[in-house]
C-alpha positions in Angstrom: 22.8 -75.7 -1.4 23.8 -73.3 -4.2 27.2 -71.7 -4.3 27.6 -68.6 -2.1 29.0 -65.4 -3.5 32.4 -66.0 -1.8 32.6 -69.5 -3.3 31.7 -68.1 -6.7 34.5 -65.6 -6.4 37.0 -68.4 -5.7 35.8 -70.4 -8.6 35.9 -67.4 -11.0 39.4 -66.6 -9.9 40.4 -70.2 -10.7 38.7 -70.2 -14.1 39.5 -66.8 -15.5 43.1 -67.4 -16.5 42.1 -70.6 -18.4 39.1 -69.0 -20.2 40.4 -65.6 -21.2 40.9 -65.6 -25.0 39.2 -68.9 -25.5 36.3 -69.4 -27.9 33.0 -71.2 -27.6 33.1 -74.2 -30.0 30.0 -76.1 -28.8 27.0 -75.5 -26.6 24.7 -78.1 -24.9 21.6 -78.0 -22.7 21.3 -81.4 -21.1 18.5 -80.3 -18.8 16.1 -77.4 -18.7 18.2 -75.6 -16.1 21.8 -76.5 -17.2 24.0 -75.2 -19.9 27.4 -76.6 -20.8 29.8 -74.5 -22.9 32.7 -76.3 -24.6 35.4 -73.8 -24.8 38.6 -74.1 -26.7 41.6 -72.4 -25.1 45.3 -72.5 -26.2 46.3 -76.1 -25.8 43.2 -77.4 -24.1 39.4 -77.7 -24.3 37.3 -76.9 -21.2 33.7 -77.7 -20.4 32.1 -74.9 -18.4 28.9 -75.9 -16.6 26.4 -73.3 -15.6 23.5 -74.5 -13.5 20.5 -72.3 -12.7 18.7 -74.9 -10.7 17.4 -73.2 -7.5 19.0 -75.8 -5.1 22.3 -76.1 -6.9 23.0 -72.9 -8.8 26.6 -72.8 -9.7 29.4 -72.4 -12.3 32.5 -74.6 -12.7 34.5 -76.8 -15.0 33.1 -80.3 -15.4 34.5 -83.6 -16.8 31.2 -85.4 -16.6 29.4 -86.7 -19.6 25.8 -85.6 -20.0 23.0 -87.2 -21.9 21.7 -84.5 -24.2 18.1 -84.5 -25.7 17.8 -85.7 -29.3 16.7 -82.2 -30.3 18.3 -79.1 -28.5 15.8 -77.0 -26.5 14.9 -73.5 -28.0 17.2 -71.7 -25.7 20.1 -73.9 -26.6 19.3 -73.4 -30.3 19.4 -69.6 -29.8 22.8 -69.8 -28.0 24.2 -72.0 -30.8 22.9 -69.6 -33.5 24.3 -66.4 -31.8 27.1 -67.4 -29.4 28.8 -70.4 -30.9 32.2 -69.4 -32.2 32.3 -66.3 -29.9 35.5 -65.3 -28.2 35.6 -64.9 -24.4 37.1 -61.4 -23.7 36.4 -61.3 -20.0 34.8 -63.2 -17.2 34.0 -61.4 -14.0 31.8 -61.6 -10.9 29.7 -58.7 -9.7 31.4 -57.9 -6.4 29.7 -59.4 -3.4 26.9 -60.9 -5.6 26.1 -64.3 -7.1 26.2 -62.9 -10.6 28.9 -63.7 -13.2 29.2 -62.0 -16.6 31.0 -63.4 -19.6 31.9 -60.6 -22.1 32.0 -62.0 -25.6 32.9 -61.1 -29.2 30.4 -62.9 -31.4 30.0 -62.9 -35.1 27.2 -60.3 -34.7 29.3 -58.1 -32.5 29.9 -57.7 -28.7 27.5 -59.3 -26.3 27.3 -60.5 -22.8 26.2 -63.8 -21.2 25.0 -63.1 -17.6 24.7 -66.0 -15.2 22.4 -65.1 -12.2 23.2 -67.9 -9.7 20.7 -66.5 -7.2 18.8 -69.6 -6.0 15.1 -69.4 -6.8 15.6 -66.4 -9.1 18.5 -68.0 -11.0 18.5 -67.2 -14.7 20.8 -67.0 -17.7 20.5 -63.9 -20.0 22.0 -62.9 -23.3 22.6 -59.1 -23.7 23.4 -57.2 -26.8 26.2 -54.5 -26.9 23.7 -51.9 -25.7 22.8 -54.0 -22.6 19.4 -55.0 -23.9 18.1 -58.5 -23.1 17.8 -60.6 -26.2 16.8 -64.0 -24.6 16.8 -65.6 -21.2 16.7 -69.2 -20.0 13.5 -68.8 -18.1 11.6 -67.7 -21.1 10.2 -64.5 -19.6 8.9 -62.7 -22.7 8.5 -59.4 -20.9 12.2 -59.2 -20.4 13.1 -59.3 -24.1 14.1 -55.8 -25.2 14.4 -54.5 -21.7 17.6 -53.0 -20.4 19.4 -55.3 -18.0 20.0 -53.5 -14.7 22.3 -54.9 -12.0 20.9 -55.1 -8.4 21.0 -51.7 -6.7 22.6 -53.2 -3.7 24.6 -56.5 -3.8 22.7 -59.4 -2.3 25.8 -60.8 -0.8 25.9 -64.2 0.8 22.9 -65.7 2.4 25.2 -68.3 3.8 28.7 -67.9 5.2 31.5 -69.1 3.0 32.1 -72.8 3.5 34.7 -74.0 1.1 35.4 -76.8 3.6 32.4 -78.6 2.3 34.3 -79.2 -0.9 37.6 -80.0 0.7 37.0 -83.8 0.9 36.8 -83.9 -2.9 40.0 -81.9 -3.5 42.5 -83.9 -5.5 45.3 -83.2 -7.9 43.9 -81.3 -10.8 44.8 -78.1 -12.7 41.5 -76.7 -11.3 41.2 -78.3 -7.9 38.3 -76.2 -6.6 36.2 -76.6 -9.7 36.9 -80.4 -9.7 35.8 -80.6 -6.1 32.6 -78.7 -6.7 31.9 -80.9 -9.7 32.4 -84.1 -7.6 30.3 -82.7 -4.7 27.2 -81.9 -6.8 27.6 -85.0 -8.9 27.3 -87.1 -5.7 24.6 -84.9 -4.2 22.4 -85.0 -7.4 23.0 -88.7 -7.8 21.7 -89.3 -4.2 18.8 -86.9 -4.8 17.7 -88.6 -8.0 18.0 -92.1 -6.4 15.8 -90.9 -3.5 13.3 -89.5 -5.9 13.2 -92.7 -7.9 12.9 -94.7 -4.7 10.0 -92.6 -3.4 8.2 -92.7 -6.7 8.7 -96.5 -7.0 7.4 -97.0 -3.4 4.2 -95.1 -4.3 3.7 -97.1 -7.4 4.3 -100.4 -5.6 1.8 -99.5 -2.9 -0.9 -98.7 -5.5 0.0 -101.9 -7.4 -0.2 -104.1 -4.3 -3.5 -102.7 -3.4 -4.9 -103.1 -6.8 -3.5 -106.7 -7.2 -4.9 -107.7 -3.9 -8.4 -106.6 -5.0 -8.0 -108.5 -8.3 -6.9 -111.7 -6.5 -9.9 -111.4 -4.1 -12.2 -111.0 -7.1 -10.7 -114.0 -8.8 -11.3 -116.1 -5.6 -14.9 -114.8 -5.5 -15.5 -115.8 -9.1 -13.9 -119.2 -8.4 -16.2 -119.7 -5.4 -19.3 -118.8 -7.5 -18.3 -121.2 -10.3 -17.7 -124.0 -7.8 -21.4 -124.5 -7.1 -21.7 -125.5 -10.8 -19.3 -128.4 -10.3 -22.0 -131.1 -10.5 -24.2 -129.4 -13.1 -23.0 -131.7 -15.9 -24.5 -134.6 -13.9 -27.9 -132.7 -13.7 -27.7 -132.1 -17.4 -27.1 -135.8 -18.2 -29.9 -136.9 -15.9 -32.4 -134.4 -17.5 -31.2 -135.7 -20.9 -31.9 -139.3 -19.9 -35.4 -138.4 -18.6 -36.4 -135.8 -21.3 -39.5 -137.7 -22.3 -41.0 -137.5 -18.8 -40.5 -133.8 -18.1 -43.1 -131.2 -19.1 -42.6 -127.4 -19.4 -43.7 -125.6 -16.3 -42.5 -128.2 -13.8 -40.7 -126.6 -10.8 -38.5 -129.7 -10.5 -38.1 -133.3 -11.5 -37.3 -136.4 -9.4 -35.0 -138.9 -11.2 -32.9 -141.9 -10.3 -29.3 -140.8 -9.9 -27.5 -143.5 -11.9 -24.2 -141.7 -11.2 -24.5 -143.0 -7.6 -24.0 -146.8 -7.1 -26.8 -146.7 -4.5 -29.2 -145.4 -7.2 -31.0 -142.9 -4.9 -33.7 -140.6 -6.1 -32.5 -137.0 -6.8 -34.7 -133.9 -7.2 -33.4 -131.4 -9.8 -34.8 -127.8 -9.8 -36.1 -126.6 -13.1 -36.8 -123.2 -14.6 -40.5 -123.3 -15.2 -40.3 -120.8 -18.1 -38.0 -123.0 -20.1 -38.4 -126.3 -22.0 -36.7 -129.5 -20.8 -34.1 -128.9 -23.5 -33.6 -125.4 -22.3 -33.1 -126.6 -18.7 -30.6 -129.2 -19.8 -28.7 -126.6 -21.9 -28.5 -124.3 -18.9 -27.0 -126.9 -16.6 -24.4 -127.9 -19.2 -23.6 -124.2 -19.9 -23.1 -123.5 -16.1 -20.9 -126.6 -15.9 -18.7 -125.3 -18.7 -18.5 -122.0 -16.8 -17.1 -124.0 -13.8 -14.5 -125.7 -16.1 -13.5 -122.4 -17.6 -13.1 -120.9 -14.2 -10.9 -123.8 -13.0 -8.8 -123.6 -16.1 -8.3 -119.8 -16.2 -8.6 -118.6 -12.6 -6.3 -121.0 -10.8 -3.3 -119.9 -13.0 -4.3 -116.3 -12.6 -4.4 -116.6 -8.8 -1.1 -118.4 -8.7 0.6 -115.9 -10.9 -1.0 -113.0 -9.1 0.1 -114.3 -5.7 3.7 -114.7 -7.0 3.6 -111.2 -8.4 2.2 -109.9 -5.1 5.0 -111.5 -3.2 7.6 -110.0 -5.5 6.0 -106.5 -5.1 5.9 -106.8 -1.4 9.5 -107.9 -1.2 10.5 -104.9 -3.3 8.5 -102.5 -1.1 10.1 -104.0 2.0 13.5 -103.5 0.5 12.7 -99.8 -0.1 11.3 -99.4 3.4 14.4 -101.0 4.9 16.7 -98.9 2.8 18.3 -101.8 0.9 16.7 -101.2 -2.5 18.7 -99.7 -5.3 17.6 -99.0 -8.9 19.4 -101.1 -11.5 21.9 -99.3 -13.7 19.5 -99.5 -16.6 16.7 -98.2 -14.5 18.6 -95.4 -13.0 18.2 -92.0 -14.8 21.1 -89.8 -15.8 22.2 -88.6 -12.4 23.1 -85.2 -13.7 19.6 -84.7 -15.0 17.4 -82.3 -13.0 14.0 -81.0 -13.9 12.2 -78.1 -12.5 9.4 -75.7 -13.3 10.7 -72.6 -14.9 10.7 -69.5 -12.8 9.7 -66.0 -13.8 6.5 -67.0 -15.7 3.0 -65.9 -14.8 1.5 -68.3 -12.2 -0.4 -71.1 -13.7 1.1 -70.6 -17.2 3.7 -72.9 -18.7 5.9 -72.4 -21.8 4.7 -74.6 -24.7 6.8 -77.6 -25.1 8.5 -78.0 -28.4 10.6 -80.6 -30.2 9.8 -84.0 -31.6 8.3 -87.0 -29.8 6.3 -87.2 -26.6 8.6 -88.1 -23.8 8.0 -89.9 -20.6 9.9 -91.7 -17.8 8.9 -95.2 -16.8 8.4 -96.2 -13.1 11.9 -97.7 -13.3 13.4 -94.4 -14.5 13.9 -95.4 -18.2 13.2 -92.9 -21.0 10.2 -93.6 -23.2 9.6 -91.8 -26.5 6.3 -91.7 -28.4 5.9 -90.6 -32.0 3.2 -88.0 -32.7 2.5 -88.8 -36.4 3.7 -90.9 -39.3 6.8 -88.8 -39.9 7.8 -88.8 -36.3 7.2 -92.6 -36.0 9.6 -93.1 -38.9 12.2 -90.7 -37.4 11.8 -92.2 -33.9 12.2 -95.8 -35.0 14.8 -95.4 -37.7 16.6 -92.3 -36.5 16.7 -92.1 -32.7 16.2 -95.7 -31.7 19.2 -98.0 -31.3 19.1 -101.7 -32.2 18.8 -103.0 -28.6 16.0 -100.5 -27.7 12.5 -101.8 -27.0 9.9 -101.0 -29.7 6.2 -101.2 -29.1 3.0 -100.6 -31.1 -0.7 -101.4 -30.6 -1.6 -104.6 -32.5 -3.5 -104.3 -35.8 -4.5 -100.7 -35.6 -3.0 -97.2 -36.5 -1.1 -95.7 -33.7 2.2 -94.3 -32.4 5.6 -96.0 -32.4 6.9 -96.3 -28.8 10.6 -96.7 -28.0 12.2 -97.4 -24.6 15.9 -96.5 -24.2 17.9 -99.5 -23.1 21.6 -100.1 -22.4 23.2 -102.7 -24.7 22.6 -106.2 -23.4 20.1 -105.2 -20.8 16.5 -106.4 -20.5 13.6 -104.0 -19.8 12.0 -104.3 -16.4 8.4 -105.7 -16.5 6.9 -102.5 -15.1 8.7 -100.5 -17.8 7.2 -102.8 -20.5 3.7 -102.3 -19.1 4.3 -98.5 -18.9 5.4 -98.3 -22.5 2.6 -100.6 -23.6 0.1 -98.4 -21.9 1.4 -95.4 -23.9 1.2 -97.4 -27.1 -2.4 -98.2 -26.4 -3.2 -94.6 -25.3 -1.8 -93.2 -28.5 -3.6 -95.6 -30.9 -7.1 -96.1 -32.3 -7.7 -98.6 -29.4 -7.8 -95.7 -26.9 -11.6 -95.5 -26.9 -12.0 -99.1 -26.0 -9.6 -98.7 -23.2 -7.9 -102.1 -23.7 -6.2 -104.2 -26.3 -3.0 -106.1 -27.4 0.3 -104.4 -27.8 3.3 -106.0 -29.6 6.9 -105.4 -28.5 10.3 -106.4 -29.7 13.8 -105.1 -30.1 14.2 -102.3 -32.5 16.6 -104.4 -34.6 13.6 -106.7 -35.6 11.6 -103.7 -37.0 12.1 -103.0 -40.7 10.8 -100.4 -43.1 7.9 -101.6 -45.3 9.2 -100.9 -48.8 7.0 -98.7 -51.0 4.8 -97.8 -48.1 4.1 -94.5 -46.4 6.4 -93.3 -43.6 5.8 -95.2 -40.3 4.8 -98.4 -42.1 6.9 -101.3 -40.8 7.4 -105.0 -40.8 7.9 -106.6 -37.4 9.4 -110.0 -36.5 10.1 -111.9 -33.3 7.5 -109.8 -31.5 5.8 -110.7 -28.2 2.3 -109.6 -27.2 0.9 -108.0 -24.0 -2.7 -107.3 -23.2 -3.1 -104.0 -21.4 -5.9 -101.7 -20.2 -5.7 -98.0 -19.6 -5.3 -97.8 -15.9 -5.8 -94.3 -14.4 -3.2 -94.7 -11.7 -0.5 -95.7 -14.2 -1.5 -93.0 -16.7 -1.4 -90.3 -14.0 2.0 -91.5 -12.9 3.3 -91.4 -16.5 1.9 -88.0 -17.1 3.5 -86.7 -13.9 6.8 -87.9 -15.2 6.3 -86.8 -18.8 9.3 -84.8 -20.2 7.7 -83.4 -23.2 4.1 -83.5 -24.6 
């Protein structure tokens, strides 16, 4: 639940003495609905968090570290260009409402930052000295240039004041209420994200189990079909030994089975349209099919059954409530995503910035270059030495990078998700399948004298992947930036 007007009033009262006269030295936008202002006040630096997320709209000091995107979003870029370095002259709440105004003296003159912490209609607006809207967080173009008008009547609290919900987090701090609110939402958002990851993982597991079962059943069927060819090498040898007695057009041939100690007569069916040589070759070919099935299908079935058992165990753990994502698989717990409000229904703001961005089924960030320049920037700019690097084998395509904590190993499903993206954004897309190489970023070097994006890779491994609609749909649903 978002902060009520009464709670906002208490927080503003706590923050005002510390912020008055301070200046904004840095601005961050870690998520699409969250802004963090780093404010330098006499003797201390504060980090003011303003969240416009519908379910947790709020304003308070924070001590949490946030993972910021490689390139700041457009709204953050605007704030940095116009508000960074501004002095805070006044911070006040509109009486009885969930709206807070920061009156600023910026390099371009007086301006106001308005935080509407009103649930689904939450927004952050920048006003000029005449009260005209210059930019807003939600990206509603029709607002720009309009005069900002306060609500005619205060909305007031939709919920009664309940500062007790933060009391359990109160501890010794110069700003105890702010610290308590920060701790409360950190825990709530962490729980929410874990539940989201758990639900998403369960859905993926159910689909994977169903698909793997069908695959194992098909392997068993192929094995059973090939089993009837088990003795066909014997037929081929017997035809070979009696080649001179067989004529084309015969429906069958009766021969002495010298493979049996009793030397019985054996009738071997023949294809009347083929020569004796052709019939012999057919029996040998089908026997080779049997041998290939034995050699290839048994390991596949064994491996598939082990994988199926592991998937079922993981799903059981999720259903029983004992499953937890690993630290490397857990997304930044302060990261929240939401569709922007205030836009025309069905329309979305164009996504900007470098790299396509996705989240794996394990919650890890995946970055995909769009062109040669971005491939070069992604691999040799953004990626760290321990990150996972992938590329479709032997064909032009995008560089793909998976963010990993130092010393951690990528989960198998994350590798397959990233490999699927490497295949999708390569020249192998039309074929729908192919090999993808992967290695740590530290084993990828620039190819001297070559065009941007050309690399030399060592210590790589290879994975054969196909473009699976279910996996692609899940990745696109979790995409952060196309």
